[in-house]
C-alpha positions in Angstrom: 17.3 -4.3 34.2 15.7 -7.3 35.9 12.0 -7.9 35.3 11.6 -11.2 36.1 10.4 -9.9 39.6 8.0 -7.9 37.5 7.1 -10.5 35.4 5.5 -12.1 37.9 4.1 -9.0 39.5 2.4 -8.5 36.7 1.6 -12.5 36.6 -0.6 -12.6 39.8 -1.2 -9.2 41.1 -2.9 -7.4 37.7 -3.5 -11.3 36.1 -2.3 -10.0 33.0 -2.7 -11.8 30.0 0.3 -13.1 28.0 -0.1 -11.3 25.3 0.1 -7.8 27.8 2.9 -8.9 29.7 5.0 -9.4 26.6 4.1 -5.5 25.8 4.8 -4.5 28.9 8.4 -6.4 28.8 9.3 -5.2 25.3 8.9 -1.7 25.7 11.4 -2.1 28.9 13.4 -4.0 27.3 13.7 -0.9 24.8 14.3 1.9 27.0 16.4 -0.7 28.4 18.8 -0.7 25.6 18.9 2.5 25.2 20.1 4.1 28.5 22.5 1.0 28.3 24.3 2.3 24.8 23.8 5.9 25.1 24.2 6.4 29.2 26.0 3.4 29.8 23.1 3.4 32.6 22.6 -0.4 32.9 20.0 -1.0 36.1 17.0 1.4 37.3 17.8 3.6 39.7 20.7 5.2 37.9 18.2 6.6 35.6 16.8 10.5 35.3 13.5 11.8 34.5 16.2 13.6 31.1 17.0 9.9 30.4 13.6 8.8 29.7 12.4 12.4 27.8 15.9 11.2 25.3 13.8 8.2 24.8 11.0 9.7 23.9 12.8 12.3 22.2 14.3 9.5 20.2 10.9 7.3 19.4 9.1 10.1 18.6 12.2 10.8 15.5 12.0 7.6 14.6 8.2 8.2 13.9 6.6 6.7 16.8 3.1 8.0 17.3 2.6 10.1 20.2 -0.3 7.5 20.8 2.2 4.3 21.1 4.6 6.3 22.8 2.3 7.0 25.6 1.7 3.5 26.4 5.4 3.0 25.9 5.3 5.4 29.0 2.4 3.6 30.4 4.6 0.0 30.8 8.2 2.2 32.0 5.7 4.4 35.0 3.6 0.5 35.9 7.4 -0.7 36.4 9.3 1.7 37.8 6.2 2.4 40.4 6.8 -1.3 41.3 10.4 -0.8 41.8 9.4 2.5 44.1 7.2 -0.7 45.6 9.2 -2.7 46.3 11.9 -0.8 47.5 14.2 -0.8 45.2 14.2 2.7 44.2 14.0 5.4 46.8 13.2 8.2 44.0 11.1 7.4 40.8 12.1 9.4 37.8 8.8 8.9 36.1 6.8 11.7 39.5 8.4 14.5 36.9 7.7 13.2 33.3 4.9 14.9 31.3 3.1 13.1 28.8 3.0 14.5 24.6 -1.1 15.3 23.4 -2.4 12.7 22.2 -4.4 13.8 19.3 -8.3 11.7 19.9 -9.1 9.7 17.0 -12.3 7.8 15.7 -12.6 4.4 14.9 -12.3 3.5 12.2 -14.9 0.8 10.9 -16.7 -0.5 8.0 -20.1 0.6 6.8 -23.4 -1.6 7.3 -23.6 -2.3 3.4 -20.0 -2.8 2.8 -20.0 -5.3 6.1 -23.4 -7.1 4.4 -21.7 -7.4 1.1 -18.0 -8.9 3.3 -20.4 -11.6 5.3 -22.1 -12.4 1.8 -19.0 -12.9 -0.3 -17.8 -16.5 -0.6 -14.1 -17.4 0.6 -11.5 -18.0 -1.7 -10.3 -20.8 1.0 -10.3 -23.9 -1.0 -10.0 -26.6 1.9 -13.7 -26.6 3.3 -12.6 -27.0 6.7 -10.9 -23.8 6.9 -13.1 -21.9 4.9 -15.8 -22.3 7.4 -13.3 -21.7 10.2 -12.4 -18.0 8.1 -16.1 -17.4 8.1 -16.8 -18.3 11.4 -13.7 -15.8 12.4 -15.6 -13.1 10.4 -19.1 -13.6 12.0 -18.2 -14.0 16.2 -15.7 -11.0 15.4 -19.0 -9.2 13.8 -21.6 -10.7 16.6 -20.1 -10.2 19.8 -16.8 -7.7 19.3 -14.3 -9.2 21.2 -10.7 -8.4 21.0 -8.5 -10.6 18.9 -6.9 -12.3 22.2 -10.6 -13.1 23.4 -10.8 -14.8 19.7 -8.0 -16.9 20.5 -8.6 -17.9 23.9 -12.3 -19.3 23.2 -13.1 -22.7 24.2 -15.5 -25.2 22.7 -16.9 -25.3 26.3 -17.7 -21.4 26.6 -20.8 -21.5 23.8 -23.7 -22.5 25.3 -25.6 -23.8 21.8 -29.0 -24.4 24.1 -29.2 -20.8 25.6 -27.4 -19.1 22.7 -24.8 -17.2 24.3 -20.8 -17.5 24.4 -18.7 -16.8 27.3 -15.7 -14.7 27.0 -12.7 -13.9 29.2 -11.4 -10.4 28.9 -8.8 -8.5 30.1 -7.5 -9.8 33.6 -9.7 -12.9 33.3 -12.9 -10.6 33.6 -15.7 -13.2 31.7 -18.9 -11.5 30.0 -21.5 -13.1 28.3 -22.9 -12.0 24.5 -25.7 -13.2 23.2 -25.2 -15.9 19.9 -27.6 -15.2 16.8 -29.1 -18.8 15.2 -27.2 -18.7 12.0 -23.3 -18.1 14.0 -24.8 -21.0 16.3 -25.7 -23.1 13.4 -21.7 -22.3 11.9 -20.3 -23.4 14.8 -22.2 -26.3 15.3 -21.2 -27.4 11.6 -17.4 -26.4 12.8 -17.2 -28.1 16.0 -18.4 -31.6 14.1 -16.2 -31.3 11.6 -13.4 -30.5 13.8 -14.3 -34.1 16.3 -14.3 -36.1 12.5 -10.9 -34.2 11.8 -9.4 -35.4 14.7 -8.7 -32.3 16.6 -7.6 -32.3 20.2 -6.8 -29.3 21.1 -9.3 -27.0 23.7 -8.5 -23.7 21.5 -11.8 -23.4 19.0 -10.2 -21.8 16.6 -7.0 -24.2 15.0 -4.8 -23.9 11.6 -3.9 -26.1 8.5 -2.1 -28.2 10.5 -5.1 -28.8 13.3 -2.7 -26.8 15.6 -4.0 -23.9 17.8 -4.5 -20.2 16.0 -1.7 -17.6 16.7 -1.9 -14.2 17.2 -0.2 -13.4 13.5 -2.4 -15.5 11.0 -5.9 -14.6 12.8 -4.6 -10.9 12.2 -3.2 -12.6 8.2 -6.8 -14.2 8.2 -8.8 -10.6 9.2 -6.9 -8.5 6.9 -7.7 -11.2 3.5 -11.0 -11.1 4.7 -11.5 -7.8 4.2 -9.8 -7.1 1.1 -12.8 -5.8 -0.4 -13.0 -3.2 3.0 -13.5 0.6 2.2 -11.2 1.2 4.9 -7.5 2.0 5.0 -7.0 -0.4 8.1 -7.9 -3.6 7.8 -8.0 -5.5 11.3 -9.4 -7.8 13.7 -10.2 -4.0 16.1 -11.8 -2.4 13.0 -14.2 -5.1 13.4 -14.4 -4.7 17.1 -15.5 -0.6 15.9 -17.8 -1.4 13.5 -19.8 -4.0 15.8 -20.0 -1.1 18.5 -21.0 1.3 16.3 -23.0 -0.5 14.7 -25.5 -1.1 17.4 -24.7 2.4 18.5 -26.6 3.6 14.9 -28.9 1.1 15.2 -30.1 2.6 19.0 -28.3 0.1 21.1 -27.6 1.6 24.6 -24.4 2.7 25.1 -24.5 1.0 28.4 -25.0 -2.1 27.2 -22.6 -1.6 24.4 -19.5 -1.1 27.1 -20.7 -4.6 28.7 -20.2 -6.3 26.1 -17.6 -4.8 24.4 -15.8 -5.7 28.5 -14.7 -1.8 29.0 -14.2 -1.1 32.7 -15.2 2.7 32.0 -18.3 4.8 29.7 -15.5 6.4 28.0 -13.8 4.1 26.5 -17.5 3.5 25.2 -18.1 6.9 24.6 -15.6 7.3 21.7 -18.0 5.6 19.6 -20.6 8.2 19.9 -18.8 10.5 17.6 -18.9 7.5 14.4 -22.9 8.6 15.1 -22.1 12.1 15.0 -20.0 12.2 11.9 -23.2 10.1 10.0 -25.5 12.5 10.8 -23.7 15.5 9.5 -22.8 13.6 6.9 -26.8 12.6 6.4 -27.4 16.7 7.1 -25.3 18.1 4.3 -26.7 15.6 1.9 -30.0 16.3 2.3 -30.6 19.5 4.2 -30.9 22.1 1.3 -29.4 24.9 3.3 -26.5 22.1 4.4 -23.8 24.4 2.0 
């Protein structure tokens, strides 16, 4: 199955990030490999809905969650829609496909007290420049709720010190403005000053020990190490995004404002955080009310 034109379509028509495009192509390649091995099918117009169902069953047997399978099917659906729109296909097999039910999960987040403790804990990084960088990574994630890809995309010129905000370019290069608190601005000023003294030339704000742009895997590993003492099973940049949103909601922030800060296109995506607040209320009620048992 040829994907070069499809990759161009995702880049130009949808303005997807390279990370998103890579995920789409990986899903399509995985499916193409499956039908080639199991059905000796090499072309998209030979694919049937039963082959797609068999692939879904195969993924399920491998222990892939229903949520992940739905994401992979979404990639496939976009691909076949593209082929149909460009008249490569006459019949789209995805139209007859039913998706598995996905159980909604409440976002995992770090309690406010634990987050305060983590932020005040000194980093184990020996290099003062890298220690400052790690401090900024943690502070930025918690202060802004940005996505991992958005963090990696920050450039020095995106920070407006005089107006105390940062400009973030989200999915499809959609721009949004997020305020920054004074403590973080001071840390950013110190980091940028040391960047200059060390002769960093790359545009990307965050760099590694070799002063090269920080990678996705490096960022993930740093956050996992920084959250080592967090009382959560998951320790990732996305947990900090959930923590940002949940803490704002718990402190009385308007959900529409949180939607804008997170860069959500739909309020439905933001409302999931209200479930965390409800769970906190239930916990408080159970612990305090005389007749809660």
